VOVEXMAR-174507 format. One record per residue (C-alpha): x, y, z; residue number from 1. Coordinates in nm, 3 decimals. Each point is the difference from the previous one (the first is absolute). Layout:
BEGIN
<<X,Y,Z>,NUM> ...
END
This chain:
BEGIN
<<1.942,-8.869,-2.164>,1> <<-0.057,0.261,0.270>,2> <<0.376,0.051,0.028>,3> <<0.026,0.060,-0.375>,4> <<-0.285,0.252,0.008>,5> <<0.170,0.180,0.290>,6> <<0.328,0.028,-0.191>,7> <<-0.177,0.126,-0.312>,8> <<-0.195,0.256,0.207>,9> <<0.324,0.120,0.162>,10> <<0.163,0.067,-0.336>,11> <<-0.317,0.166,-0.129>,12> <<0.007,0.236,0.300>,13> <<0.369,0.072,-0.063>,14> <<-0.076,0.077,-0.365>,15> <<-0.288,0.231,0.092>,16> <<0.219,0.178,0.257>,17> <<0.271,0.046,-0.262>,18> <<-0.249,0.140,-0.249>,19> <<-0.139,0.241,0.263>,20> <<0.344,0.128,0.108>,21> <<0.126,0.031,-0.356>,22> <<-0.312,0.186,-0.112>,23> <<0.025,0.243,0.296>,24> <<0.368,0.062,-0.072>,25> <<-0.069,0.050,-0.371>,26> <<-0.280,0.250,0.065>,27> <<0.216,0.197,0.249>,28> <<0.278,0.014,-0.259>,29> <<-0.233,0.162,-0.250>,30> <<-0.073,0.296,0.230>,31> <<0.185,0.321,-0.091>,32> <<0.198,0.198,0.254>,33> <<-0.185,0.305,0.123>,34> <<0.027,0.277,0.258>,35> <<-0.320,0.055,0.197>,36> <<-0.115,0.363,-0.017>,37> <<-0.247,0.182,0.218>,38> <<-0.280,0.092,-0.236>,39> <<-0.144,0.281,0.214>,40> <<0.310,0.222,-0.011>,41> <<-0.059,0.351,-0.130>,42> <<0.351,0.035,-0.142>,43> <<0.120,-0.251,-0.260>,44> <<0.303,-0.194,0.120>,45> <<0.303,-0.119,-0.192>,46> <<0.119,-0.298,0.209>,47> <<0.370,0.064,-0.056>,48> <<-0.034,0.360,0.118>,49> <<-0.275,-0.041,0.254>,50> <<0.198,0.174,0.273>,51> <<-0.013,0.327,-0.192>,52> <<-0.375,0.015,0.039>,53> <<-0.030,-0.085,0.368>,54> <<-0.074,0.361,0.102>,55> <<-0.158,0.115,-0.324>,56> <<-0.330,0.063,0.177>,57> <<0.169,0.287,0.188>,58> <<0.163,0.155,-0.309>,59> <<-0.256,0.276,-0.047>,60> <<0.001,0.073,0.374>,61> <<0.377,0.046,-0.017>,62> <<-0.034,0.228,-0.303>,63> <<-0.248,0.227,0.179>,64> <<0.161,-0.017,0.344>,65> <<0.156,0.328,0.125>,66> <<0.365,-0.021,0.107>,67> <<0.059,0.042,0.373>,68> <<0.308,0.222,-0.013>,69> <<0.063,-0.031,0.375>,70> <<0.021,-0.379,0.007>,71> <<0.175,-0.098,-0.320>,72> <<0.263,-0.271,-0.008>,73> <<0.322,0.064,-0.188>,74> <<0.208,-0.238,-0.207>,75> <<0.285,0.047,0.249>,76> <<-0.221,-0.131,0.280>,77> <<-0.109,-0.283,-0.226>,78> <<0.359,-0.114,-0.063>,79> <<0.127,0.062,0.354>,80> <<-0.257,-0.244,0.128>,81> <<0.170,-0.285,-0.187>,82> <<0.325,-0.179,0.079>,83> <<0.091,0.004,-0.369>,84> <<-0.157,0.059,-0.338>,85> <<-0.283,-0.249,-0.042>,86> <<-0.011,-0.108,0.365>,87> <<-0.337,-0.017,0.178>,88> <<-0.067,0.323,0.192>,89> <<0.043,-0.022,0.374>,90> <<-0.281,0.088,0.239>,91> <<0.068,0.358,0.117>,92> <<-0.249,-0.001,0.287>,93> <<-0.088,-0.211,0.306>,94> <<-0.196,-0.308,-0.095>,95> <<-0.324,-0.099,0.160>,96> <<0.123,-0.346,0.089>,97> <<0.372,-0.079,-0.028>,98> <<-0.069,-0.368,-0.058>,99> <<-0.295,0.038,-0.231>,100> <<0.014,-0.211,-0.312>,101> <<-0.280,0.041,-0.248>,102> <<-0.339,0.070,0.155>,103> <<-0.025,0.308,-0.225>,104> <<0.171,0.210,0.269>,105> <<0.196,0.205,-0.256>,106> <<-0.275,-0.001,-0.261>,107> <<-0.226,0.194,0.233>,108> <<0.190,0.310,-0.113>,109> <<0.202,-0.112,-0.302>,110> <<-0.258,-0.174,-0.214>,111> <<-0.171,0.321,-0.113>,112> <<0.213,0.269,0.165>,113> <<-0.140,0.319,0.146>,114> <<0.102,0.256,0.259>,115> <<0.101,-0.141,0.339>,116> <<-0.045,0.262,0.271>,117> <<0.221,-0.192,0.244>,118> <<0.307,0.031,-0.224>,119> <<-0.105,0.323,-0.172>,120> <<0.067,-0.153,-0.339>,121> <<-0.161,-0.188,-0.286>,122> <<0.040,-0.377,0.006>,123> <<0.165,-0.129,-0.320>,124> <<-0.203,-0.259,-0.186>,125> <<0.153,-0.345,-0.032>,126> <<0.027,-0.123,-0.359>,127> <<-0.045,-0.361,0.114>,128> <<-0.288,-0.017,0.253>,129> <<-0.040,-0.370,-0.070>,130> <<0.316,-0.067,0.201>,131> <<-0.127,0.046,0.352>,132> <<0.309,-0.123,0.188>,133> <<0.160,0.345,-0.023>,134> <<0.258,-0.057,0.275>,135> <<0.162,-0.273,-0.207>,136> <<0.170,0.273,-0.208>,137> <<-0.060,0.330,0.181>,138> <<0.187,0.068,0.324>,139> <<-0.039,0.277,0.254>,140> <<0.227,0.300,0.019>,141> <<0.072,-0.046,0.369>,142> <<0.347,-0.148,-0.006>,143> <<0.211,0.314,0.039>,144> <<0.137,-0.119,0.334>,145> <<0.067,-0.358,-0.110>,146> <<0.186,0.031,-0.330>,147> <<0.292,0.221,-0.087>,148> <<0.077,0.164,-0.329>,149> <<0.216,-0.186,-0.249>,150> <<0.182,0.091,-0.320>,151> <<-0.297,-0.108,-0.206>,152> <<-0.067,0.259,-0.270>,153> <<-0.327,0.012,-0.185>,154> <<-0.001,0.018,-0.376>,155> <<-0.140,0.320,-0.135>,156> <<-0.372,-0.037,-0.070>,157> <<-0.130,0.089,-0.344>,158> <<-0.065,0.365,-0.058>,159> <<-0.332,0.132,-0.115>,160> <<-0.064,0.104,-0.357>,161> <<0.333,-0.095,-0.158>,162> <<-0.073,-0.343,-0.145>,163> <<-0.217,0.085,-0.296>,164> <<0.107,-0.191,-0.310>,165> <<-0.074,0.302,-0.218>,166> <<-0.084,0.360,0.073>,167> <<-0.366,0.018,0.090>,168> <<-0.045,-0.376,0.029>,169> <<-0.147,-0.159,0.313>,170> <<0.264,-0.069,0.267>,171> <<0.116,-0.359,0.035>,172> <<-0.081,-0.189,0.319>,173> <<0.336,0.016,0.183>,174> <<-0.062,-0.279,0.250>,175> <<-0.106,-0.362,0.019>,176> <<-0.375,-0.046,0.007>,177> <<-0.005,-0.325,0.195>,178> <<-0.259,0.064,0.270>,179> <<-0.031,0.355,-0.133>,180> <<-0.218,-0.049,-0.306>,181> <<-0.265,0.224,0.151>,182> <<0.142,0.335,-0.114>,183> <<-0.275,0.214,0.151>,184> <<0.087,-0.124,0.350>,185> <<0.320,0.208,0.000>,186> <<-0.052,0.247,-0.283>,187> <<-0.345,0.137,0.081>,188> <<-0.200,0.104,0.300>,189> <<0.088,0.229,0.292>,190> <<0.282,-0.222,0.133>,191> <<0.188,-0.013,-0.331>,192> <<0.343,0.169,0.014>,193> <<-0.049,0.335,-0.167>,194> <<0.287,-0.049,-0.248>,195> <<-0.145,-0.322,-0.145>,196> <<-0.371,0.082,0.029>,197> <<-0.149,-0.067,-0.343>,198> <<-0.189,0.283,-0.167>,199> <<-0.248,-0.228,-0.175>,200> <<-0.117,-0.274,0.240>,201> <<-0.321,-0.037,-0.201>,202> <<0.204,-0.180,-0.268>,203> <<0.004,-0.318,0.197>,204> <<0.187,-0.224,-0.245>,205> <<0.346,0.135,0.086>,206> <<0.180,-0.284,-0.177>,207> <<-0.159,0.102,-0.328>,208> <<0.246,0.292,-0.028>,209> <<0.267,-0.061,0.265>,210> <<0.231,-0.291,-0.066>,211> <<0.233,-0.185,0.235>,212> <<0.367,0.066,0.041>,213> <<0.071,-0.275,0.247>,214> <<0.338,-0.097,-0.141>,215> <<-0.111,-0.356,-0.064>,216> <<0.130,0.034,-0.354>,217> <<0.357,0.066,-0.094>,218> <<0.087,0.367,0.009>,219> <<0.084,0.153,-0.337>,220> <<0.140,0.318,0.146>,221> <<-0.104,0.349,-0.095>,222> <<-0.243,0.008,-0.289>,223> <<0.126,0.226,-0.283>,224> <<-0.215,0.061,-0.303>,225> <<0.193,-0.003,-0.327>,226> <<-0.174,0.249,-0.225>,227> <<0.187,-0.135,-0.306>,228> <<-0.162,-0.343,0.022>,229> <<-0.287,-0.064,-0.238>,230> 
END
């Protein structure tokens, strides 16, 4: 009799366990997918374009900031600091610790920028401060004695102000935005190259008017409007 009661109790426990697991799985399946948002943000965030707004709190400061004519970067300097179009910029100055990885070493100057007396220049702002292992992609410019020049020829970088779809329309974004969603990091502030410094940094939603031209889609060639079409 005791053996029979034990067997029945065992199957009852199995049944209760099954009901518990099934009910938990069913309830989890009813939950909708969601993206957690920080409710105390001042600026509303569109999750798919969140990178655009990362420096929006500085937009008005950039709009009212006087231009330091004596320490402006140029677009030529911007491109010369890259091995090729789209490559991570190299580090044009001695680094504090050659073997530093992370530890916010680079972000001390490049998270918010500002004038660095030691180098007599403004530190460019990184568009991706969340990636703290900077040396994984950025290398120092101290290899002049180790490597020799090759026949490698850079492709011509995009020119400024020639990619508007129509006369008077906002220029198209001529580069990939992977890791460069934060437009104000490069296009506003004192370290922005003067040729691509935006005139209206207070309009923080850049993607609202400027669209991508990242060549992900098939090229249709030169757009020609046919005035005879109705």
